[in-house]
C-alpha positions as CSV (number, residue, x, y, z in Angstrom):
1,X,7.2,-15.5,-8.9
2,X,9.5,-18.2,-10.3
3,X,10.2,-18.3,-14.0
4,X,9.1,-21.1,-16.3
5,X,10.7,-22.3,-19.4
6,X,8.6,-22.9,-22.6
7,X,9.8,-24.5,-25.9
8,X,7.9,-24.0,-29.1
9,X,8.7,-23.7,-32.8
10,X,12.3,-24.2,-32.0
11,X,12.4,-21.2,-29.7
12,X,13.2,-21.5,-26.0
13,X,11.8,-18.7,-23.8
14,X,11.9,-18.0,-20.1
15,X,8.6,-16.6,-18.9
16,X,8.2,-14.3,-15.9
17,X,4.6,-14.2,-14.6
18,X,3.7,-11.1,-12.5
19,X,0.5,-10.0,-10.9
20,X,-0.9,-6.8,-12.3
21,X,-1.4,-4.4,-9.5
22,X,-5.1,-3.7,-9.8
23,X,-6.7,-6.5,-11.7
24,X,-5.8,-9.5,-13.9
25,X,-2.5,-11.1,-14.5
26,X,0.2,-10.0,-17.0
27,X,3.0,-12.1,-18.6
28,X,6.4,-10.8,-19.3
29,X,8.2,-13.0,-21.8
30,X,12.0,-12.6,-21.6
31,X,14.6,-14.7,-23.6
32,X,17.0,-16.1,-21.1
33,X,20.0,-14.6,-22.8
34,X,18.5,-11.1,-22.6
35,X,17.4,-11.0,-19.0
36,X,20.4,-9.0,-18.0
37,X,19.1,-6.2,-20.2
38,X,15.5,-6.2,-18.8
39,X,14.1,-3.5,-16.7
40,X,14.5,-5.3,-13.4
41,X,18.2,-5.7,-13.9
42,X,18.5,-1.9,-14.3
43,X,16.8,-1.6,-10.9
44,X,19.2,-3.9,-9.1
45,X,20.9,-3.5,-5.8
46,X,23.7,-1.3,-7.1
47,X,21.4,1.1,-8.9
48,X,19.1,1.4,-5.9
49,X,22.0,2.1,-3.6
50,X,23.4,4.7,-6.0
51,X,20.1,6.4,-7.0
52,X,17.6,5.5,-4.3
53,X,16.2,7.3,-1.3
54,X,17.4,6.3,2.2
55,X,14.4,4.7,3.9
56,X,13.5,3.1,7.2
57,X,11.3,0.0,7.1
58,X,8.8,0.0,10.0
59,X,6.6,-3.0,10.9
60,X,3.9,-2.7,13.5
61,X,5.6,0.3,15.0
62,X,9.1,-1.3,15.2
63,X,12.0,-0.5,12.8
64,X,13.1,-3.7,11.2
65,X,15.7,-2.3,8.7
66,X,17.4,0.7,7.1
67,X,17.8,0.5,3.3
68,X,17.4,2.4,0.0
69,X,14.4,2.5,-2.4
70,X,13.4,4.0,-5.7
71,X,10.1,5.8,-5.2
72,X,8.5,7.1,-8.4
73,X,5.0,8.2,-9.5
74,X,3.2,5.7,-11.8
75,X,3.0,7.7,-15.1
76,X,0.5,5.5,-16.7
77,X,-2.1,6.6,-14.1
78,X,-3.8,9.7,-15.7
79,X,-5.7,11.0,-12.7
80,X,-3.6,13.8,-10.9
81,X,-5.0,13.0,-7.5
82,X,-4.0,9.3,-7.9
83,X,-0.6,10.2,-9.2
84,X,-0.1,12.3,-6.1
85,X,-0.3,9.3,-3.7
86,X,0.4,6.1,-5.7
87,X,4.0,5.2,-6.0
88,X,6.0,2.5,-7.8
89,X,8.6,1.2,-5.4
90,X,11.8,-0.7,-6.1
91,X,13.7,-2.2,-3.2
92,X,16.8,-4.3,-2.9
93,X,16.4,-8.1,-3.4
94,X,17.4,-9.1,0.1
95,X,15.4,-6.5,2.0
96,X,13.0,-7.7,4.7
97,X,9.7,-6.0,3.7
98,X,6.1,-7.1,3.9
99,X,2.8,-5.7,2.7
100,X,1.5,-3.4,5.3
101,X,4.9,-2.1,6.3
102,X,5.7,1.6,6.4
103,X,8.6,2.9,4.3
104,X,9.8,6.2,5.8
105,X,11.8,8.6,3.7
106,X,14.4,9.5,6.2
107,X,15.3,12.8,4.7
108,X,11.8,14.1,4.1
109,X,10.0,12.1,6.9
110,X,7.4,11.0,4.2
111,X,5.6,7.8,5.0
112,X,4.6,5.2,2.3
113,X,2.5,2.1,2.9
114,X,3.7,-1.0,1.0
115,X,0.7,-2.5,-0.7
116,X,1.8,-5.2,-3.1
117,X,5.0,-6.8,-4.4
118,X,6.3,-8.8,-7.4
119,X,9.6,-10.6,-7.4
120,X,11.9,-10.9,-10.5
121,X,13.7,-14.3,-10.5
122,X,16.6,-15.4,-12.6
123,X,17.7,-19.0,-12.3
124,X,15.9,-19.4,-8.9
125,X,17.7,-16.2,-7.6
126,X,15.7,-13.1,-6.7
127,X,17.3,-10.3,-8.7
128,X,14.8,-7.6,-8.0
129,X,11.6,-6.6,-6.1
130,X,9.1,-4.2,-7.6
131,X,6.1,-3.1,-5.7
132,X,3.3,-0.5,-5.4
133,X,2.7,1.8,-2.4
134,X,0.6,4.7,-1.2
135,X,2.1,7.9,0.0
136,X,0.6,8.9,3.3
137,X,-1.0,12.3,2.8
138,X,-2.8,12.6,6.1
139,X,-2.2,11.9,9.8
140,X,-5.4,10.8,11.7
141,X,-6.7,10.1,15.2
142,X,-8.9,7.0,15.7
143,X,-11.9,7.1,18.0
144,X,-14.1,4.2,19.1
145,X,-17.6,4.2,20.6
146,X,-17.3,2.6,24.0
147,X,-19.7,2.1,26.9
148,X,-19.0,4.0,30.1
149,X,-20.8,3.6,33.4
150,X,-22.7,6.7,34.5
151,X,-22.4,5.9,38.2
152,X,-26.2,5.7,38.5
153,X,-26.5,2.0,37.5
154,X,-26.6,2.6,33.8
155,X,-24.1,3.0,31.0
156,X,-23.7,5.6,28.2
157,X,-21.8,5.4,25.0
158,X,-19.2,7.9,24.0
159,X,-16.3,8.2,21.5
160,X,-12.9,7.7,23.0
161,X,-9.5,8.2,21.4
162,X,-7.7,4.8,20.8
163,X,-4.8,6.0,18.6
164,X,-3.3,9.3,17.5
165,X,-1.0,10.6,14.8
166,X,-1.4,7.6,12.5
167,X,-0.1,8.2,8.9
168,X,-2.6,7.1,6.2
169,X,-3.3,7.5,2.5
170,X,-6.6,9.2,2.0
171,X,-8.2,9.8,-1.4
172,X,-11.5,11.4,-2.5
173,X,-13.8,9.0,-4.4
174,X,-14.6,10.4,-7.8
175,X,-17.1,8.9,-10.2
176,X,-14.4,7.2,-12.3
177,X,-12.9,5.5,-9.3
178,X,-16.3,4.3,-8.1
179,X,-16.9,2.7,-11.5
180,X,-13.5,1.2,-11.9
181,X,-13.3,-0.3,-8.4
182,X,-16.9,-1.3,-7.3
183,X,-17.6,-2.1,-3.7
184,X,-17.9,1.4,-2.2
185,X,-21.0,2.4,-0.4
186,X,-23.3,4.8,-2.3
187,X,-22.6,7.5,0.4
188,X,-18.9,6.8,0.7
189,X,-16.9,10.0,0.1
190,X,-13.3,8.8,0.6
191,X,-11.1,5.7,0.5
192,X,-8.3,5.1,2.9
193,X,-5.2,2.8,3.2
194,X,-3.9,2.0,6.6
195,X,-1.7,-0.9,7.9
196,X,-4.0,-3.6,9.3
197,X,-2.2,-3.8,12.6
198,X,-3.8,-0.5,13.6
199,X,-7.0,-2.6,14.1
200,X,-9.4,-0.1,12.5
201,X,-13.0,-1.3,12.7
202,X,-16.3,-0.5,10.9
203,X,-18.1,2.4,12.5
204,X,-15.0,3.8,14.1
205,X,-14.5,7.5,13.8
206,X,-11.4,9.2,12.5
207,X,-10.3,12.8,12.8
208,X,-8.6,14.4,9.8
209,X,-7.7,18.0,10.7
210,X,-10.9,19.4,12.2
211,X,-13.2,17.0,10.3
212,X,-14.6,13.7,11.4
213,X,-15.1,10.7,9.1
214,X,-16.9,7.4,9.7
215,X,-15.4,4.0,8.6
216,X,-18.0,2.2,6.5
217,X,-16.1,-0.9,5.5
218,X,-12.7,-2.5,6.1
219,X,-11.2,-4.7,3.4
220,X,-8.2,-6.7,4.6
221,X,-8.2,-9.2,1.8
222,X,-7.3,-7.2,-1.4
223,X,-3.9,-6.2,0.1
224,X,-3.0,-8.6,2.9
225,X,-1.5,-6.6,5.8
226,X,-3.3,-3.5,4.7
227,X,-6.8,-2.2,5.5
228,X,-8.5,-0.7,2.5
229,X,-11.4,1.4,3.9
230,X,-14.5,3.1,2.5
231,X,-15.1,6.3,4.5
232,X,-18.1,8.8,4.8
233,X,-18.4,12.1,6.5
234,X,-19.5,11.6,10.1
235,X,-22.3,13.7,11.6
236,X,-22.8,11.6,14.7
237,X,-22.6,13.4,18.0
Protein backbone atom coordinates (compact mmCIF):
# COMPACT_ATOMS: atom_id res chain seq x y z
CA UNK A 1 0.00 0.00 0.00
CA UNK A 2 1.36 3.51 -0.74
CA UNK A 3 2.55 5.72 2.08
CA UNK A 4 0.83 8.98 2.92
CA UNK A 5 2.36 12.02 4.52
CA UNK A 6 0.67 13.76 7.47
CA UNK A 7 1.67 17.06 9.08
CA UNK A 8 0.49 17.99 12.56
CA UNK A 9 1.84 19.94 15.53
CA UNK A 10 4.98 20.73 13.58
CA UNK A 11 5.80 17.04 12.99
CA UNK A 12 5.90 15.50 9.53
CA UNK A 13 5.26 11.74 9.46
CA UNK A 14 5.10 9.16 6.72
CA UNK A 15 2.35 6.64 7.40
CA UNK A 16 2.39 3.09 6.08
CA UNK A 17 -1.06 1.45 6.15
CA UNK A 18 -1.10 -2.35 6.17
CA UNK A 19 -3.88 -4.91 6.32
CA UNK A 20 -3.82 -7.03 9.44
CA UNK A 21 -3.81 -10.64 8.37
CA UNK A 22 -7.00 -11.86 10.05
CA UNK A 23 -9.20 -8.88 10.86
CA UNK A 24 -9.14 -5.12 11.02
CA UNK A 25 -6.51 -2.71 9.74
CA UNK A 26 -3.27 -1.66 11.41
CA UNK A 27 -1.28 1.55 10.94
CA UNK A 28 2.51 1.64 11.14
CA UNK A 29 3.73 5.26 11.60
CA UNK A 30 7.33 5.61 10.42
CA UNK A 31 9.23 8.95 10.32
CA UNK A 32 10.64 9.32 6.82
CA UNK A 33 14.22 9.74 8.04
CA UNK A 34 13.96 6.47 10.02
CA UNK A 35 12.46 4.20 7.38
CA UNK A 36 15.85 2.72 6.53
CA UNK A 37 15.96 1.32 10.09
CA UNK A 38 12.46 -0.19 10.01
CA UNK A 39 11.77 -3.95 9.98
CA UNK A 40 11.03 -4.10 6.27
CA UNK A 41 14.45 -2.70 5.43
CA UNK A 42 16.08 -5.50 7.42
CA UNK A 43 14.19 -7.92 5.21
CA UNK A 44 15.31 -6.45 1.92
CA UNK A 45 16.51 -8.31 -1.14
CA UNK A 46 20.11 -8.62 0.07
CA UNK A 47 19.08 -10.15 3.41
CA UNK A 48 16.62 -12.53 1.75
CA UNK A 49 19.27 -13.70 -0.73
CA UNK A 50 21.78 -14.22 2.07
CA UNK A 51 19.55 -15.80 4.72
CA UNK A 52 16.53 -17.08 2.83
CA UNK A 53 15.42 -20.50 1.64
CA UNK A 54 15.65 -21.29 -2.07
CA UNK A 55 12.09 -21.57 -3.37
CA UNK A 56 10.19 -22.31 -6.53
CA UNK A 57 7.05 -20.25 -7.25
CA UNK A 58 4.36 -22.41 -8.86
CA UNK A 59 1.12 -20.97 -10.29
CA UNK A 60 -1.65 -23.25 -11.54
CA UNK A 61 0.82 -26.11 -11.92
CA UNK A 62 3.41 -24.05 -13.84
CA UNK A 63 6.73 -22.82 -12.41
CA UNK A 64 6.88 -19.04 -12.88
CA UNK A 65 10.10 -18.23 -10.99
CA UNK A 66 12.94 -19.43 -8.79
CA UNK A 67 13.84 -17.15 -5.87
CA UNK A 68 14.57 -16.99 -2.14
CA UNK A 69 12.21 -16.39 0.79
CA UNK A 70 12.27 -16.09 4.56
CA UNK A 71 9.77 -18.57 6.04
CA UNK A 72 9.20 -18.25 9.78
CA UNK A 73 6.51 -19.34 12.28
CA UNK A 74 4.39 -16.48 13.62
CA UNK A 75 5.37 -16.37 17.28
CA UNK A 76 2.41 -14.27 18.35
CA UNK A 77 0.10 -17.19 17.60
CA UNK A 78 -0.15 -19.20 20.79
CA UNK A 79 -1.85 -22.36 19.54
CA UNK A 80 0.77 -25.04 18.76
CA UNK A 81 -1.28 -26.56 15.95
CA UNK A 82 -1.63 -23.17 14.24
CA UNK A 83 2.05 -22.35 14.69
CA UNK A 84 2.81 -25.63 12.94
CA UNK A 85 1.20 -24.59 9.64
CA UNK A 86 0.98 -20.76 9.53
CA UNK A 87 4.11 -18.98 8.29
CA UNK A 88 5.26 -15.39 7.92
CA UNK A 89 6.77 -15.07 4.46
CA UNK A 90 9.18 -12.39 3.24
CA UNK A 91 10.03 -12.34 -0.46
CA UNK A 92 12.07 -10.06 -2.68
CA UNK A 93 10.39 -6.86 -3.84
CA UNK A 94 10.46 -7.72 -7.54
CA UNK A 95 9.26 -11.32 -7.28
CA UNK A 96 6.23 -12.29 -9.35
CA UNK A 97 3.97 -13.92 -6.77
CA UNK A 98 0.20 -13.92 -6.29
CA UNK A 99 -2.15 -15.20 -3.62
CA UNK A 100 -2.91 -18.83 -4.33
CA UNK A 101 0.59 -19.60 -5.60
CA UNK A 102 2.64 -22.45 -4.15
CA UNK A 103 6.07 -21.70 -2.73
CA UNK A 104 8.08 -24.91 -2.83
CA UNK A 105 11.09 -25.24 -0.54
CA UNK A 106 13.50 -26.74 -3.06
CA UNK A 107 15.76 -28.40 -0.48
CA UNK A 108 13.02 -29.97 1.67
CA UNK A 109 10.22 -30.25 -0.95
CA UNK A 110 7.82 -28.52 1.50
CA UNK A 111 4.88 -26.69 -0.10
CA UNK A 112 3.44 -23.40 1.19
CA UNK A 113 0.27 -21.67 -0.06
CA UNK A 114 0.61 -17.88 -0.31
CA UNK A 115 -2.50 -16.42 1.35
CA UNK A 116 -2.10 -12.66 1.70
CA UNK A 117 0.46 -9.94 1.10
CA UNK A 118 1.35 -6.45 2.17
CA UNK A 119 3.82 -4.20 0.38
CA UNK A 120 6.20 -1.74 2.05
CA UNK A 121 6.68 1.36 -0.05
CA UNK A 122 9.30 4.12 0.29
CA UNK A 123 8.92 7.14 -1.99
CA UNK A 124 6.76 5.16 -4.43
CA UNK A 125 9.28 2.30 -4.60
CA UNK A 126 8.40 -1.14 -3.25
CA UNK A 127 11.17 -1.96 -0.77
CA UNK A 128 9.76 -5.18 0.63
CA UNK A 129 6.92 -7.69 0.51
CA UNK A 130 5.66 -9.41 3.63
CA UNK A 131 2.98 -12.05 3.54
CA UNK A 132 1.34 -14.91 5.34
CA UNK A 133 1.18 -18.48 4.14
CA UNK A 134 0.10 -21.95 5.14
CA UNK A 135 2.44 -24.91 5.18
CA UNK A 136 0.91 -27.88 3.35
CA UNK A 137 0.79 -30.71 5.87
CA UNK A 138 -1.29 -33.17 3.82
CA UNK A 139 -1.54 -34.49 0.27
CA UNK A 140 -5.08 -35.33 -0.82
CA UNK A 141 -7.05 -36.94 -3.62
CA UNK A 142 -10.23 -35.20 -4.84
CA UNK A 143 -13.33 -37.22 -5.76
CA UNK A 144 -16.56 -35.97 -7.33
CA UNK A 145 -19.99 -37.60 -7.51
CA UNK A 146 -20.77 -38.08 -11.21
CA UNK A 147 -23.55 -39.76 -13.12
CA UNK A 148 -22.69 -42.88 -15.09
CA UNK A 149 -24.98 -44.78 -17.51
CA UNK A 150 -25.80 -48.29 -16.36
CA UNK A 151 -26.38 -49.62 -19.88
CA UNK A 152 -29.99 -50.44 -19.01
CA UNK A 153 -31.43 -47.04 -19.87
CA UNK A 154 -30.77 -45.47 -16.46
CA UNK A 155 -27.91 -43.75 -14.68
CA UNK A 156 -26.23 -44.21 -11.34
CA UNK A 157 -24.04 -41.86 -9.33
CA UNK A 158 -20.61 -42.80 -8.10
CA UNK A 159 -17.50 -41.05 -6.86
CA UNK A 160 -14.76 -40.63 -9.42
CA UNK A 161 -11.21 -39.35 -8.84
CA UNK A 162 -10.67 -35.96 -10.52
CA UNK A 163 -7.27 -35.03 -9.02
CA UNK A 164 -4.58 -36.80 -7.02
CA UNK A 165 -1.58 -35.80 -4.90
CA UNK A 166 -2.72 -32.22 -4.21
CA UNK A 167 -0.77 -30.46 -1.39
CA UNK A 168 -3.10 -28.69 1.09
CA UNK A 169 -3.03 -27.13 4.53
CA UNK A 170 -5.46 -29.04 6.79
CA UNK A 171 -6.21 -28.02 10.38
CA UNK A 172 -8.49 -29.50 13.02
CA UNK A 173 -11.20 -27.07 14.19
CA UNK A 174 -10.96 -26.55 17.93
CA UNK A 175 -13.47 -24.64 20.01
CA UNK A 176 -11.35 -21.50 20.13
CA UNK A 177 -10.95 -21.38 16.36
CA UNK A 178 -14.69 -21.82 15.88
CA UNK A 179 -15.35 -18.83 18.18
CA UNK A 180 -12.67 -16.58 16.68
CA UNK A 181 -13.55 -17.22 13.04
CA UNK A 182 -17.31 -17.87 12.81
CA UNK A 183 -18.76 -19.35 9.65
CA UNK A 184 -18.02 -23.03 10.13
CA UNK A 185 -20.84 -25.56 10.07
CA UNK A 186 -21.80 -27.02 13.44
CA UNK A 187 -20.61 -30.43 12.27
CA UNK A 188 -17.41 -29.22 10.57
CA UNK A 189 -14.34 -30.99 11.94
CA UNK A 190 -11.52 -29.45 9.86
CA UNK A 191 -10.68 -26.42 7.79
CA UNK A 192 -8.54 -26.61 4.70
CA UNK A 193 -6.61 -24.22 2.45
CA UNK A 194 -6.11 -25.11 -1.21
CA UNK A 195 -5.33 -22.95 -4.30
CA UNK A 196 -8.60 -22.01 -6.00
CA UNK A 197 -7.50 -23.27 -9.44
CA UNK A 198 -7.99 -26.85 -8.24
CA UNK A 199 -11.74 -26.10 -8.58
CA UNK A 200 -12.80 -27.83 -5.38
CA UNK A 201 -16.60 -27.81 -4.97
CA UNK A 202 -19.09 -28.22 -2.16
CA UNK A 203 -19.99 -31.86 -1.51
CA UNK A 204 -16.80 -33.10 -3.15
CA UNK A 205 -15.00 -35.87 -1.28
CA UNK A 206 -11.32 -35.77 -0.41
CA UNK A 207 -9.13 -38.64 0.69
CA UNK A 208 -6.54 -37.98 3.40
CA UNK A 209 -4.51 -41.10 4.05
CA UNK A 210 -7.17 -43.78 4.46
CA UNK A 211 -9.89 -41.35 5.63
CA UNK A 212 -12.58 -39.62 3.57
CA UNK A 213 -13.77 -36.06 4.28
CA UNK A 214 -16.65 -34.06 2.76
CA UNK A 215 -16.37 -30.44 1.61
CA UNK A 216 -19.11 -28.45 3.38
CA UNK A 217 -18.31 -24.96 2.08
CA UNK A 218 -15.80 -23.25 -0.20
CA UNK A 219 -14.87 -19.61 0.53
CA UNK A 220 -12.91 -17.97 -2.31
CA UNK A 221 -13.44 -14.39 -1.11
CA UNK A 222 -11.46 -14.11 2.14
CA UNK A 223 -8.19 -14.96 0.38
CA UNK A 224 -8.53 -14.30 -3.38
CA UNK A 225 -6.96 -17.14 -5.31
CA UNK A 226 -7.30 -19.51 -2.36
CA UNK A 227 -10.22 -21.75 -1.38
CA UNK A 228 -10.81 -21.77 2.40
CA UNK A 229 -12.96 -24.83 3.06
CA UNK A 230 -14.97 -26.21 5.96
CA UNK A 231 -14.67 -29.99 6.05
CA UNK A 232 -16.58 -32.84 7.78
CA UNK A 233 -15.87 -36.54 8.11
CA UNK A 234 -17.60 -38.29 5.20
CA UNK A 235 -19.68 -41.41 5.79
CA UNK A 236 -21.29 -41.55 2.37
CA UNK A 237 -20.99 -44.77 0.41
